[in-house]
C-alpha positions in Angstrom: -51.0 74.4 94.0 -49.3 75.2 97.5 -49.1 78.8 97.7 -45.3 78.3 99.3 -44.3 76.8 96.3 -45.3 79.0 93.9 -44.2 82.5 93.0 -45.1 85.1 90.2 -43.1 86.3 87.9 -43.5 90.0 87.1 -41.6 90.9 83.9 -40.7 94.9 83.0 -43.7 96.7 84.4 -41.8 100.2 84.1 -42.5 103.3 82.9 -41.2 103.1 79.9 -43.8 100.2 78.7 -46.6 100.9 81.0 -46.7 104.6 81.1 -47.8 107.3 79.3 -44.6 109.3 78.0 -42.6 106.1 78.5 -40.2 105.3 75.6 -41.7 102.1 74.4 -45.3 103.2 75.7 -46.9 103.8 72.2 -45.7 100.7 70.9 -47.6 98.5 73.3 -50.3 100.7 74.1 -53.1 99.7 71.6 -52.6 95.9 72.9 -52.4 96.7 76.8 -55.9 98.9 76.0 -57.6 95.8 74.3 -56.9 93.3 77.0 -56.8 95.3 80.1 -53.6 94.2 80.5 -52.3 96.5 83.3 -55.8 96.3 85.5 -55.5 92.4 85.3 -52.3 92.8 86.5 -52.9 95.1 89.2 -55.4 92.6 90.3 -53.3 89.8 89.7 -50.7 91.6 92.1 -53.1 92.4 94.8 -54.6 88.4 94.7 -51.0 86.9 94.7 -50.5 88.7 97.7 -53.6 88.0 99.3 -52.6 84.5 99.0 -49.2 84.8 99.9 -47.2 84.1 97.0 -43.8 84.7 96.5 -43.6 87.7 94.4 -40.7 88.5 91.9 -40.3 91.7 89.9 -38.0 91.7 87.0 -36.9 94.9 85.7 -34.3 95.6 82.6 -32.2 98.9 82.7 -28.8 99.6 81.3 -26.0 102.1 81.8 -25.9 105.0 80.2 -24.6 104.6 76.4 -26.1 101.0 76.3 -22.8 99.5 77.0 -23.8 96.2 78.1 -25.0 95.4 74.6 -23.3 95.0 71.2 -21.7 98.3 69.6 -23.6 96.8 66.3 -27.0 95.5 67.9 -29.7 94.5 65.9 -33.3 92.9 66.6 -35.5 94.0 69.7 -32.3 95.8 71.4 -31.3 97.7 68.5 -35.2 99.4 69.3 -34.5 99.5 72.6 -31.2 101.4 72.0 -33.0 103.7 69.3 -35.8 104.8 72.0 -33.4 105.2 74.4 -35.4 103.0 77.0 -34.5 101.4 80.2 -31.7 104.0 81.0 -30.9 103.0 84.7 -31.9 105.6 87.2 -34.5 107.2 85.0 -37.9 107.5 85.6 -38.7 105.1 82.5 -36.6 102.2 84.3 -38.7 102.8 87.1 -41.2 99.8 88.0 -44.2 101.5 87.4 -46.6 103.0 91.0 -48.9 100.4 90.1 -47.4 97.8 90.3 -44.5 98.9 92.9 -42.9 96.2 95.4 -43.9 96.1 98.7 -41.4 95.1 101.4 -40.2 91.4 101.6 -41.1 91.1 97.6 -37.7 90.4 95.6 -36.6 92.6 92.6 -34.3 90.5 90.8 -31.5 92.8 89.4 -29.4 92.1 86.5 -31.3 91.3 83.2 -29.7 92.9 80.5 -31.6 90.7 77.8 -34.8 88.8 77.0 -34.6 85.6 79.2 -35.1 86.0 82.9 -32.9 83.3 83.4 -30.1 84.0 81.2 -28.2 87.2 82.9 -29.9 87.1 86.5 -29.9 85.2 90.0 -33.5 84.3 89.2 -32.8 80.5 89.1 -31.0 80.6 92.6 -33.7 82.9 94.2 -36.4 80.4 93.0 -34.6 77.4 94.4 -33.8 79.2 97.7 -37.5 79.7 98.0 -38.6 76.4 97.1 -40.5 77.2 94.4 -41.7 74.7 91.9 -44.7 76.7 90.3 -44.3 80.1 88.1 -46.8 82.4 86.2 -45.4 84.6 84.2 -46.6 88.0 83.3 -45.6 91.2 81.4 -43.9 92.6 78.7 -43.4 91.8 75.7 -45.8 88.4 75.3 -43.8 87.1 72.4 -40.1 88.1 73.9 -39.1 88.3 77.3 -42.4 86.4 78.3 -41.7 83.7 76.1 -38.1 83.4 76.3 -38.3 83.5 79.7 -41.4 80.8 80.0 -39.3 78.7 77.7 -36.2 78.6 79.8 -38.3 78.2 83.2 -40.5 75.0 81.3 -36.5 73.4 80.2 -35.6 73.8 84.0 -38.3 71.7 84.9 -40.7 74.1 86.7 -44.6 74.1 86.3 -45.2 77.2 84.0 -48.3 79.0 83.6 -48.5 81.9 81.2 -50.8 84.9 82.3 -52.6 85.9 78.6 -54.5 88.8 80.2 -51.4 90.0 81.6 -49.3 90.4 79.0 -48.6 92.9 76.3 -46.4 93.3 73.1 -46.5 95.3 70.2 -49.6 94.4 68.4 -52.6 92.4 68.1 -51.4 89.6 65.7 -48.3 89.0 67.3 -50.2 88.9 71.3 -52.5 86.2 69.3 -50.1 83.9 67.8 -47.9 84.1 70.8 -50.7 83.2 73.8 -52.6 80.6 71.1 -49.6 78.9 69.1 -46.1 79.2 71.7 -47.6 79.7 74.9 -50.0 75.9 74.8 -46.3 74.3 73.7 -44.1 75.3 76.8 -46.7 76.4 79.5 -50.5 76.2 80.8 -51.8 79.6 79.1 -54.5 80.9 81.4 -56.1 84.0 82.7 -54.6 85.8 85.9 -58.2 85.2 87.5 -58.4 81.5 86.5 -54.7 81.5 88.2 -55.6 83.0 91.6 -58.7 80.9 92.0 -56.3 77.7 92.4 -55.5 79.4 95.7 -58.9 79.6 96.9 
């Protein structure tokens, strides 16, 4: 892989997931600990910076009262509303300090649902940068990471999913996603193995 053709996509490394006191941190904490997800993600980000990869941070946020969502939400988005998570301008919606963007890194705006491609201009950004290869990490393994992986695969990107740089609400959900679903639409690998391809 060529560094100038490769990007990492970091999904929802926000305080509401990552940090103690975050609205949904308790739900993902056990899987984060079991896989050392945050430490692995920090190492991934550091390595990607050193390798000169394009780095995209993709947070999610909603206006107060969640007007962007259905008045009768269900599924995962109903849980976001119930937890009062990812409210625009709040501490919880901020990207956690350990994963904060630096100058020159791209923060993709407009994510209001699960798939990063659905409500943002990420595809335009990637193509403007000549990106052909993606590596994806973040939250939730079997939700936003998986949805984005599938869309990237459908669009012809060469997709890697970083199995030790993502987390979800339970170990069984994590296991099924990375062992059954990820291999259908990506090349699952650790962050370290991904970075090793760049020397």
